[in-house]
C-alpha positions in Angstrom: 174.9 70.5 129.3 173.4 69.2 126.1 170.0 67.3 126.1 168.3 65.7 123.7 165.2 64.3 125.3 162.0 62.4 123.4 158.4 62.1 124.6 155.1 61.0 123.5 155.6 57.3 122.4 153.3 54.8 123.4 150.8 52.1 122.5 148.1 52.4 120.2 145.6 50.5 118.3 146.4 50.6 114.4 144.7 53.1 112.8 145.3 55.4 115.9 147.8 58.4 116.2 150.9 59.4 118.4 152.6 62.9 118.2 156.2 62.6 119.4 158.0 65.5 120.8 162.0 66.3 120.8 163.5 69.2 122.7 167.5 70.1 122.1 168.9 72.2 124.8 172.4 73.7 124.8 172.9 73.0 121.0 173.8 75.9 118.7 173.9 76.3 114.9 171.2 73.7 114.7 170.7 72.5 111.2 168.7 69.5 110.8 166.6 67.9 113.1 164.8 64.6 112.6 163.5 61.2 113.4 164.6 57.9 112.8 163.2 54.9 114.1 164.4 51.1 114.5 162.6 48.0 114.7 163.5 44.5 116.2 166.1 42.8 114.0 166.4 46.0 111.3 168.9 48.5 110.8 168.0 52.5 112.3 166.1 54.3 109.1 165.0 57.6 108.3 161.7 58.6 109.4 161.3 62.4 108.9 163.9 65.3 108.8 163.2 69.2 108.9 166.3 72.2 107.9 166.3 75.0 109.5 165.0 76.3 106.0 161.8 74.3 107.0 162.6 71.7 104.2 161.2 68.5 105.0 162.2 65.1 103.7 160.3 61.7 104.7 160.6 58.2 104.2 158.3 56.7 101.6 156.6 54.4 103.8 155.2 57.7 106.0 154.3 59.8 103.6 150.7 61.1 103.8 150.4 59.7 107.1 153.5 61.4 109.4 153.8 65.5 109.6 157.5 66.8 111.0 157.3 70.2 112.6 159.2 72.8 114.6 159.1 75.2 116.8 162.3 77.4 116.6 161.7 79.0 119.8 162.0 76.4 121.9 164.2 74.1 119.6 161.7 71.3 119.6 160.7 69.2 117.0 157.5 66.8 116.7 156.5 64.0 114.3 152.8 63.6 114.3 151.9 60.1 113.3 148.4 59.3 112.0 146.9 55.9 110.7 149.4 54.3 112.3 150.0 50.3 110.9 151.6 47.4 112.9 154.7 48.1 110.7 155.5 51.4 112.6 156.3 49.7 115.7 159.8 50.6 116.5 162.2 52.7 118.9 161.9 56.3 117.4 165.1 58.4 118.2 165.6 62.0 117.6 168.7 63.3 115.9 169.9 67.0 116.1 172.5 68.0 113.4 174.5 71.1 114.4 177.6 73.0 113.1 180.3 70.8 115.0 178.6 67.4 114.8 175.1 65.4 115.7 173.5 64.4 119.1 170.8 61.5 119.6 168.3 61.2 122.0 167.6 58.0 124.3 164.6 56.9 121.9 160.8 56.6 122.8 159.1 53.2 122.0 155.9 53.5 119.5 154.0 50.4 119.6 150.8 49.6 117.1 148.4 46.7 117.9 146.4 45.1 115.4 
């Protein structure tokens, strides 16, 4: 059975840090793993992605603050978030793109207080 499970969200003060993790289970031929987020009343947007060739892509709003990485042995992708801002508050979703399609995780809430 396929599983995409996020963890690591929470409440943090502005300027603080959080690390999100996403583990994929029983998904083969993964091409891209990434993080997206959706704030209340807004559309889901890309935060960062990493390919199986280790190419990384970031939204302009997080460049220099967020870092995406992965552990291929564990099929796990991480998002290190530093210097968090109010506008980073959102539900963060993990996406796993593989040969036959993609799967989404259930989301993890990140809330930044000023």
